[in-house]
Steps between C-alpha positions, in 0.01 A plus 500: 500500500733626229412819315622354171426212262783292354493462121609180327823686412578538872441878488294653780196702387343734759144388581371855487567730209377831368282475191563793265194479274381865482760614752852606577711304748471591865794514734348326798724201558410297192779283363286354221367713214260358240507680164384443142574672171128552433456703822683786326692613810827307488697818421371667819563185700852484358567854621384407849712184499804699387457732797479206741734229366877484469826571682456762774119484449234362738493154338722273297358359175494148646281622787207568267295249299373654174245330274376610158290347224512440125200659327263323259636669186851364568444124497697427181843364603691778326304763696563357848857618566448851354191536719695400811790733410251790473366413846855482644584836345181657639556352847872591485596144597752250369275201568153404624441257783191365324350542152151368425296437187213738586221299326501168313341654191660744259388814322618593150866611496580870480532814706130537587447331839138421409501464117154541351332459163297779340184382675673524838545129570831382644743332262634173640793276416488124549873442563563209737611618845745206509705681233491813715618294796807375310598864440444577870744222591772671295465809723598289803792348310625851415474617861241766415245348737547279805172311460205473263136422558139528389204728563132417442574147375267218604607157630490335156713778350755472784537129424529583129799725578654243736481236224756693291687712757874463545476780759187453710267786587552616859184702558137519390342841556120499499203682646448357847301616805242351739228519232732311260717293734661295217534198730527244214737716296720564805524124562581447132782756520640350820503152347709637215736720698349838410438781749167680458479880503161661563410819315193708586504330843254755641249466217619802296212725615617798289471326162352710220268217391368420848138384494272677751341171615819303561595403857755724672764271642622734775145532637456126569365455858741212572793730427361768728477247784863391460617859459338593831650198676857575388469883498588501130330621184306260273778550242763391749297188584489404130872563451584298810286210375684498169852522640421245772415245230821584315347709221706802395270802500532832315236748619506829315424835653576862425421603859810520717320403822356187336834410344650506849203319656509219243848391606414485873366145496780291648419568867196269532393152387157381392380178663456181294121524505516866397725413207249234397203737532680756282548242221133403532400857404601416142214527251702487177458875453754638253535880498772544237344392171528742205144552379333643188139573411340285231136554406441681829661227711837508676708196404865401556702677232750223421297185569508382137880489485626137500742582784245685717567359850172542684290252303669216692385419856837607649 
């Protein structure tokens, strides 16, 4: 099978990328780098890209697919282009291959990435993401980005964007792994010409807010069985499952050996029944939900926002 997905623009997007949340880019054969302004490391990534890309360097610019994301405090139309220009400056690039709206809901405008009131609660903004999308379209028209897309939007919100879009979203990036297979959302995207990208594909076991009782994805017995059969790691089995069903996958790692291991998944093929059994592991378990403590209970931080995506079934 191909090692790339084809976007609705015709551009090829490598099926496996390097997620850069909490990390610097590795140099282990990745031609797809997933960034975001909020990760706070685009300057360092830009320095690495500058060393690698360009005439007489290891790679040409067109050989690498670079994604970044618009943060929640920059949803007002007049903030969108300046935010992208800052990202381009930090990454030392003239254009992005893909720019995503990071979340459908906005925080209050300003320089604080997580603006808070005196009592410590987050300050939200209720600006319509459709207005943000119109400003995103202008970035394509100006040649600053090759494609635009969405992150953490649900199926209803995707359709909301499509109802007004003159430039359609190419990609939806969401949490996706065997415990949250996103089968319905993937079908929804395919019906509408969007490619799905899976973040936290291995269950994000190093999260700061990890609950001690939650299931550890990489320790699932079914994964161990398949890993033994194919002489691969459980992580490689998961990544193969995703890419085999056409989902772009961006595992993150700061360990060089794992960065190299994660890309070695194109030399075997899971059988049809094995693909089905992987999808059947799904239990609707979402790992990446910002939480806060209210009256001694942990609750989703942003669930009261009108554009919060996870209140819908998919």
